[in-house]
C-alpha positions in Angstrom: -37.5 -49.8 -16.6 -38.0 -49.3 -20.4 -39.8 -46.0 -21.3 -41.4 -44.9 -24.5 -40.1 -41.6 -25.7 -41.7 -39.8 -28.7 -39.5 -37.5 -30.8 -39.9 -35.2 -33.7 -37.3 -34.8 -36.5 -37.0 -32.1 -39.0 -34.6 -30.8 -41.7 -34.6 -28.1 -44.3 -30.9 -27.8 -45.3 -28.7 -30.0 -47.3 -29.9 -33.5 -48.1 -32.9 -33.4 -45.9 -33.8 -37.1 -46.1 -30.2 -38.2 -45.4 -30.1 -35.9 -42.4 -33.2 -37.6 -40.9 -31.8 -41.0 -41.6 -28.4 -40.1 -40.1 -30.1 -38.9 -36.9 -32.1 -42.0 -36.5 -29.1 -44.2 -37.2 -27.1 -42.3 -34.6 -29.9 -42.6 -32.0 -30.2 -46.3 -32.7 -26.6 -47.0 -32.2 -26.5 -45.4 -28.7 -26.6 -47.7 -25.7 -29.9 -47.7 -23.9 -31.8 -46.3 -26.9 -33.7 -48.3 -29.5 -35.6 -46.8 -32.4 -38.9 -48.7 -32.3 -41.3 -47.1 -34.8 -40.8 -44.4 -37.4 -43.5 -42.4 -39.1 -43.8 -41.5 -42.8 -42.0 -38.3 -43.8 -44.0 -35.2 -44.5 -42.9 -32.1 -46.4 -44.0 -28.9 -44.7 -43.7 -25.1 -45.1 -41.7 -23.4 -42.4 -43.5 -21.6 -39.6 -42.1 -18.3 -38.5 -38.5 -17.2 -38.8 -36.7 -16.0 -41.9 -37.5 -17.0 -45.5 -36.3 -20.6 -45.9 -37.0 -23.8 -47.8 -39.5 -26.5 -46.9 -38.9 -29.0 -44.1 -39.0 -32.7 -44.1 -40.6 -33.9 -40.8 -41.1 -37.2 -39.1 -41.7 -38.7 -35.7 -40.3 -41.8 -34.0 -40.9 -43.8 -30.9 -37.8 -44.6 -28.9 -37.5 -47.3 -26.2 -35.0 -46.2 -23.6 -33.9 -46.6 -20.0 -32.4 -43.2 -19.9 -33.9 -40.3 -17.9 -35.4 -37.6 -20.1 -32.7 -35.1 -19.4 -30.0 -37.5 -20.5 -32.0 -38.5 -23.6 -32.4 -34.8 -24.6 -28.6 -34.3 -24.0 -27.8 -37.1 -26.4 -30.3 -35.7 -29.0 -28.6 -32.3 -28.8 -25.1 -33.9 -29.2 -26.4 -35.7 -32.3 -27.6 -32.4 -33.7 -24.2 -30.9 -33.1 -22.4 -33.9 -34.7 -24.6 -33.6 -37.8 -23.6 -29.9 -38.1 -26.5 -28.0 -36.7 -25.7 -24.4 -36.2 -28.0 -22.3 -34.0 -28.0 -18.8 -35.4 -31.5 -17.6 -35.0 -34.8 -18.8 -33.6 -36.8 -20.8 -36.1 -34.1 -20.4 -38.7 -33.1 -23.0 -41.3 -31.4 -26.1 -39.9 -29.7 -29.3 -41.0 -31.4 -31.3 -38.3 -33.8 -30.6 -35.5 -34.6 -33.2 -32.8 -37.3 -32.5 -30.3 -38.3 -34.6 -27.3 -42.1 -34.4 -27.5 -43.4 -36.9 -24.9 -41.5 -39.0 -22.4 -43.8 -41.7 -20.9 -46.4 -39.8 -18.8 -43.9 -37.1 -17.6 -44.8 -33.5 -17.1 -41.6 -31.5 -16.6 -40.8 -27.8 -16.7 -37.2 -26.9 -16.1 -34.8 -24.4 -17.6 -33.5 -27.1 -20.0 -36.5 -29.3 -20.6 -40.3 -28.9 -21.0 -42.5 -32.0 -21.4 -44.6 -32.5 -23.2 -43.1 -30.3 -25.8 -44.7 -26.8 -25.3 -45.9 -26.3 -28.9 -46.7 -30.0 -29.6 -50.5 -29.4 -29.7 -50.2 -26.5 -32.1 -48.1 -28.0 -34.8 -49.7 -30.1 -37.5 -46.2 -31.0 -38.8 -45.7 -32.8 -35.6 -49.2 -34.1 -34.9 -49.7 -35.7 -38.3 -46.6 -37.9 -38.3 -47.2 -38.6 -34.6 -50.8 -39.7 -35.4 -49.4 -42.2 -37.9 -47.5 -44.1 -35.2 -49.4 -43.2 -32.0 -52.9 -41.9 -32.6 -54.1 -43.0 -29.2 -51.1 -41.5 -27.3 -52.5 -39.5 -24.4 -50.5 -36.3 -24.1 -49.7 -35.8 -20.4 -50.8 -32.5 -18.9 -53.1 -31.9 -21.9 -55.1 -35.1 -21.3 -56.0 -35.4 -25.0 -54.9 -38.0 -27.5 -53.1 -37.1 -30.7 -56.3 -38.0 -32.5 -58.3 -35.7 -30.3 -55.9 -32.8 -31.0 -56.0 -33.4 -34.7 -59.8 -33.8 -34.9 -60.3 -30.2 -33.4 -58.5 -28.6 -36.3 -60.6 -26.0 -38.3 -58.6 -26.0 -41.5 -57.0 -28.8 -43.4 -53.3 -29.1 -42.6 -50.7 -28.0 -45.1 -48.6 -31.0 -44.6 -47.9 -33.2 -47.6 -46.8 -36.9 -47.5 -43.3 -37.1 -48.9 -42.4 -40.8 -48.2 -44.4 -43.6 -46.6 -43.4 -45.7 -43.7 -40.2 -47.7 -44.1 -38.3 -44.9 -45.8 -35.4 -45.0 -43.2 -34.5 -48.5 -44.3 -34.2 -47.6 -48.0 -30.7 -46.8 -49.3 
């Protein structure tokens, strides 16, 4: 069965845009994974952690037949292949791939929590996700992406960096 999986991508080291493109390319060349839709790219200030530069963030919809644990494992291997080093929580990173939502799954294990535990709190995830899946009902929360964004008190500090189609530009 083909499942829709929603992922977040982020980078604030090196050539941030090329890091995002490389991750999407690597995902799309894997067996049983197709990159279906990609959001615009947003530039965002880092939340928490040490002083660091701004992030580029995007979201994508993948079509896959893989179980969520296997998909997450592939995503982590891609981070490693692209040179991600995990030194400190919320520190700077070449690439960050997060599995946000996997179909209607609600999972909480030592290695995987779905939907992503901080998804509803992060404008830098919700805004690009809204661009590609505004009516997506977040399992366990039972609100759409649009519902989550409409309840915000302050305007988000998330700036459009590149519109849709950026990943196809060379």
